[in-house]
C-alpha atoms as one frame of an Amber mdcrd trajectory, in Angstrom:
protein
 144.175 182.770 132.110 143.775 183.332 135.963 141.014 184.711 137.928 140.583
 188.547 138.350 142.441 189.630 141.522 141.763 192.150 143.932 144.921 194.260
 144.217 144.191 197.462 146.186 141.281 198.713 148.133 141.689 202.381 146.872
 137.993 203.182 147.006 138.248 205.832 144.078 135.215 207.818 143.241 136.203
 207.729 139.632 139.542 205.549 138.910 140.497 206.138 135.340 143.235 206.270
 132.792 145.792 203.589 134.159 149.268 204.090 132.564 152.409 201.514 133.181
 155.839 202.732 133.500 158.253 200.363 132.165 160.992 202.280 133.711 159.798
 202.255 137.270 157.812 198.964 137.087 154.811 200.733 138.485 151.216 201.631
 137.618 149.854 205.246 137.637 146.158 206.262 137.393 143.865 209.229 138.174
 140.782 209.708 140.324 138.909 212.336 138.399 136.531 213.216 141.004 138.957
 213.298 144.003 141.446 215.344 141.859 144.281 213.062 142.616 146.682 210.718
 140.703 148.077 207.479 142.326 151.284 205.344 141.984 151.416 201.773 142.852
 154.460 199.672 143.230 153.377 196.042 142.974 156.628 194.720 144.300 156.562
 196.502 147.622 152.639 196.709 147.436 152.899 200.382 148.224 150.236 203.204
 147.136 151.238 206.862 147.069 148.421 209.355 146.341 149.035 212.991 145.170
 146.426 215.711 145.389 146.589 217.995 142.122 143.443 220.168 143.096 141.756
 219.798 139.701 140.003 217.134 137.805 142.566 215.176 135.771 140.939 213.340
 132.757 144.041 211.508 131.675 147.809 211.717 132.002 150.891 210.374 130.261
 154.501 209.981 130.487 156.954 212.534 129.040 160.097 211.710 127.171 161.896
 214.589 129.303 160.640 212.959 132.603 157.523 213.775 134.552 153.897 213.656
 133.553 151.515 215.697 131.053 147.964 215.905 132.120 144.694 216.664 130.348
 142.675 218.345 133.106 139.400 220.291 133.303 141.223 223.534 132.007 143.505
 222.140 129.525 147.074 220.432 128.708 149.709 220.863 131.432 152.924 219.610
 132.650 152.836 218.492 136.209 155.497 219.927 138.170 156.091 217.542 140.915
 158.528 219.506 143.046 156.393 222.563 143.176 153.175 220.586 143.157 151.635
 222.962 140.335 150.433 222.675 136.848 152.345 224.546 133.944 149.752 224.740
 131.152 150.647 224.519 127.550 147.048 224.980 126.041 143.594 225.844 127.381
 141.104 224.907 124.632 138.123 224.556 126.586 137.768 228.119 127.674 135.669
 229.008 130.764 132.579 226.605 130.123 132.295 224.943 133.513 130.249 222.083
 131.966 133.439 220.940 129.600 136.439 218.822 130.930 138.826 216.436 129.415
 138.253 212.669 129.846 140.313 209.885 128.106 143.492 209.864 126.070 146.792
 208.456 124.988 150.083 208.963 123.490 150.755 207.825 120.080 154.050 206.242
 118.403 155.386 209.452 117.474 155.008 211.128 120.948 151.824 213.117 120.379
 149.174 213.430 122.974 145.604 212.629 122.022 142.642 213.564 124.488 139.064
 214.220 123.966 136.776 216.759 125.776 133.147 216.049 127.102 130.335 218.331
 128.247 126.639 218.206 127.980 125.583 216.519 124.625 127.656 215.893 121.596
 130.027 218.956 121.947 133.222 217.304 122.833 136.435 217.480 120.571 139.190
 215.065 120.181 142.448 217.140 120.193 145.884 216.205 119.175 148.900 217.768
 121.153 152.020 217.519 119.184 155.569 217.641 120.917 156.284 221.106 119.133
 153.217 222.450 121.316 150.980 222.789 118.354 147.079 222.000 119.027 144.804
 220.225 116.528 141.203 219.460 116.554 140.874 216.171 114.752 137.264 215.223
 115.523 134.002 217.015 116.587 130.574 216.186 117.715 131.872 213.836 120.498
 129.515 212.841 123.227 132.046 211.190 125.922 135.440 210.628 124.686 136.798
 207.373 125.879 139.128 204.718 125.286 141.947 205.391 122.434 144.458 203.063
 121.216 146.308 201.938 118.050 146.846 198.660 116.510 150.269 196.873 116.558
 151.344 198.114 113.305 150.092 201.703 113.944 147.792 201.728 110.994 144.557
 201.632 112.718 143.557 204.046 115.524 140.555 202.978 117.827 138.335 205.691
 119.688 135.394 204.973 121.841 132.316 207.451 122.383 130.436 205.927 125.417
 126.855 207.057 124.814 126.903 205.954 121.463 127.927 202.430 122.674 130.394
 202.452 119.885 134.249 201.879 119.242 135.194 203.432 116.068 138.178 202.677
 113.818 140.128 205.072 111.603 142.788 204.692 109.295 145.776 206.363 111.011
 148.871 207.883 109.271 151.662 207.684 111.838 153.995 210.089 110.267 151.424
 212.911 109.797 149.112 212.110 112.600 145.917 212.211 110.447 143.130 209.984
 110.713 140.652 208.968 107.921 138.005 206.403 106.854 136.028 206.480 110.266
 133.893 203.358 110.597 132.112 201.531 113.350 134.610 198.800 114.764 132.109
 197.756 117.468 128.383 198.441 118.069 127.980 197.221 121.541 124.180 197.988
 121.832 123.487 194.367 122.550 126.108 194.120 125.335 125.527 195.090 129.030
 126.873 198.449 130.177 128.798 200.812 127.754 132.121 200.831 126.530 134.695
 202.812 128.553 138.520 202.782 128.480 140.364 200.189 126.559 144.011 198.614
 125.944 145.102 196.938 122.874 147.382 193.803 123.088 150.357 192.302 120.913
 147.952 190.257 118.915 145.691 193.523 117.785 142.924 192.377 120.105 141.098
 195.254 121.998 140.091 194.981 125.768 137.197 197.228 126.462 135.981 197.851
 130.093 132.112 198.085 130.247 130.726 200.706 132.490 127.690 199.528 134.186
 128.397 196.078 132.922 130.513 194.288 135.260 132.812 193.063 132.567 135.744
 193.299 130.200 135.240 192.254 126.622 138.087 191.325 124.515 137.307 192.076
 120.803 139.107 190.349 117.888 140.494 192.690 115.053 137.456 191.997 113.025
 135.130 193.213 115.995 134.043 189.988 117.174 133.637 189.215 120.809 136.700
 186.660 121.684 135.944 186.505 125.516 134.271 188.277 128.371 135.701 188.505
 131.717 133.250 189.142 134.644 134.292 191.875 137.129 133.356 192.019 140.910
 132.306 195.658 140.385 129.554 197.140 138.423 131.779 199.855 136.863 135.146
 198.958 135.471 136.409 201.945 133.961 139.697 201.386 132.134 142.535 198.960
 131.764 146.326 198.691 130.907 148.933 196.118 130.390 151.633 196.035 133.168
 154.075 193.746 134.918 157.488 192.507 133.986 156.393 190.716 130.861 153.557
 193.355 130.064 150.959 190.407 130.370 149.049 191.634 133.505 146.090 193.583
 132.742 145.352 196.374 135.559 141.781 197.505 135.712 140.450 200.621 137.446
 136.860 200.953 138.670 134.457 203.685 140.095 131.996 204.011 143.020 128.371
 203.199 142.393 125.156 204.567 143.791 124.181 203.659 147.455 121.667 201.090
 146.196 124.202 199.220 144.305 127.087 199.235 146.724 125.713 196.579 148.918
 126.068 194.266 145.835 129.551 195.873 144.569 131.430 196.521 147.822 134.850
 196.589 146.035 133.618 199.469 143.740 136.323 201.850 143.084 139.118 199.408
 143.841 142.070 198.090 141.582 142.176 194.824 140.138 144.576 192.792 137.971
 144.122 189.792 135.362 147.328 187.687 134.511 146.191 187.082 130.930 149.369
 185.353 129.549 149.114 187.677 126.484 151.463 190.495 125.941 150.217 194.139
 125.810 151.877 197.036 123.995 154.210 199.421 125.773 153.077 202.886 126.557
 154.515 205.729 124.146 155.781 209.047 126.091 154.895 212.507 125.073 157.609
 214.395 123.266 159.982 214.073 120.294
């Protein structure tokens, strides 16, 4: 495994939700606080940033082409030509303290995204390709990293303030989850768990906000390795590259007193792992 590589000085306030396009061989991610999303082509080394005008918690690719987003207001398709959002559902209402945070698409094209607010008031939603919206989990504090085991029988879900990653039995056909249990209780580790990625071996790579690290957990929940990061707040990660064996890592800015120690905060990083990840699914039937 190589060293962590500094890829792009993007200086995101809150870089999050990286997704890899196998079709384009390009990385997409959001800057929640700047209300933008970016696209990075590692071949040309070119970054393009698009202003959306509202906080985007997470986005995903669509089978029909383009992007679907979970924003501060709800689920919406992004109309790239018109530069506007076409909303499918607005489950959060008018509460200014609520917004969507992290999410992912499952193997049947359903978009999972969790909301957050003040306290354990968040909900994990599942938006199906037919447009129906389902409340899957209540009492969430800060919904974060979601992923599935390679055989799609286990779903992983992070609740950051609890410092826990949960596991559920997952029924791919119905989209139901059951038998919630603690997969990782990371109270003894530095920082708190943020976004995650699952590799083809079934191991979970979890970004540690305020922990300057990425932790790789074995399927039994044990720590397999720790990767030290040159930023205080790595936020999320995704496998990309031609062979899906390069881990791209987003990060967030820090407070002024920490910026001197972590001058690369908010930038994009890459780790050549030698381990293949899992391809991203697209929303839609």
